[in-house]
matplotlib code that plots the C-alpha trace (Angstrom):
import matplotlib.pyplot as plt

x = [-41.9, -42.6, -43.3, -40.0, -38.2, -39.9, -39.0, -35.4, -35.1, -36.7, -34.3, -31.3, -32.5, -32.9, -29.4, -27.8, -29.6, -28.2, -24.8, -24.6, -26.7, -26.5, -23.9, -22.2, -21.9, -19.4, -19.9, -19.2, -16.1, -14.8, -15.3, -13.5, -10.6, -10.3, -10.4, -7.7, -5.5, -6.0, -5.2, -2.1, -0.9, -1.5, 0.3, 3.3, 3.4, 3.1, 5.7, 8.2, 7.4, 7.9, 11.3, 12.4, 11.3, 13.0, 16.2, 15.9, 15.3, 18.3, 20.5, 19.3, 20.1, 23.5, 25.3, 25.1, 25.5, 21.9, 20.7, 22.8, 21.5, 17.9, 18.5, 19.9, 17.2, 14.1, 15.0, 17.5, 20.1, 23.8, 26.9, 29.1, 31.7, 29.6, 28.4, 24.8, 24.3, 21.1, 21.4, 18.4, 17.8, 17.7, 14.3, 13.7, 13.0, 10.2, 10.8, 10.4, 13.2, 15.7, 15.0, 16.3]
y = [-38.8, -38.1, -34.5, -34.1, -35.5, -33.1, -30.2, -31.3, -31.7, -28.3, -26.8, -28.4, -27.1, -23.6, -23.7, -25.1, -22.3, -19.7, -21.2, -21.2, -18.1, -15.5, -12.7, -14.2, -17.7, -19.1, -16.3, -13.6, -15.5, -15.7, -11.9, -11.2, -13.4, -11.6, -8.2, -9.4, -10.5, -7.1, -5.2, -7.3, -6.5, -2.8, -3.0, -4.6, -1.9, 0.9, -0.7, -0.8, 2.8, 3.8, 2.0, 3.9, 7.2, 6.5, 5.7, 8.9, 11.0, 9.3, 10.1, 13.7, 14.1, 12.5, 14.1, 17.0, 14.8, 13.6, 17.2, 18.5, 15.8, 16.6, 20.4, 19.8, 17.3, 19.0, 22.6, 22.9, 24.5, 24.6, 25.1, 28.2, 28.1, 25.5, 25.9, 24.7, 23.3, 22.1, 19.8, 19.9, 17.5, 19.0, 19.1, 16.2, 17.0, 15.3, 12.8, 15.4, 17.5, 14.6, 14.1, 17.6]
z = [21.8, 18.1, 19.0, 20.7, 17.7, 15.4, 17.6, 17.8, 14.1, 13.5, 16.1, 14.4, 11.0, 12.4, 13.9, 10.7, 8.6, 11.0, 10.8, 7.0, 6.0, 8.7, 8.9, 11.9, 10.3, 7.9, 5.4, 8.1, 9.2, 5.6, 5.1, 8.4, 7.3, 4.0, 5.9, 8.3, 5.3, 3.6, 6.8, 7.4, 3.9, 4.5, 7.9, 6.2, 3.6, 6.2, 8.4, 5.5, 4.7, 8.4, 8.4, 5.4, 6.8, 10.1, 8.3, 6.3, 9.5, 11.2, 8.2, 8.1, 11.8, 11.6, 8.6, 6.2, 3.1, 3.2, 3.9, 1.0, -1.3, -0.3, -0.8, -4.3, -5.4, -3.9, -3.9, -6.7, -4.6, -5.6, -3.5, -3.7, -6.6, -8.5, -12.0, -12.9, -16.4, -18.0, -20.9, -23.3, -26.1, -29.6, -31.1, -33.5, -37.1, -39.0, -41.8, -44.5, -43.0, -43.3, -47.0, -48.0]

ax = plt.figure().add_subplot(projection="3d")
ax.plot(x, y, z, "-o")
ax.set_aspect("equal")
plt.show()
């Protein structure tokens, strides 16, 4: 009887140690939960990016205003009969130039 109790206590200690220390115990579950949370955040960000891109594609397919805006911004194109102006800031003078 005493031998059976010792064996059962040893078995219980072994199972508890595996539960607390091993990679598939509580530590492993906590790591997996943090990985799931990080993946959920990344999925949320990518879903939002996909939604924006789908809206942009739909806008480009529907009308020329978005296409024209894209050509102006990305390619620097101008329409016929338009004038293109570049405004540049004047170079600033140093403190000694202002004292003269």
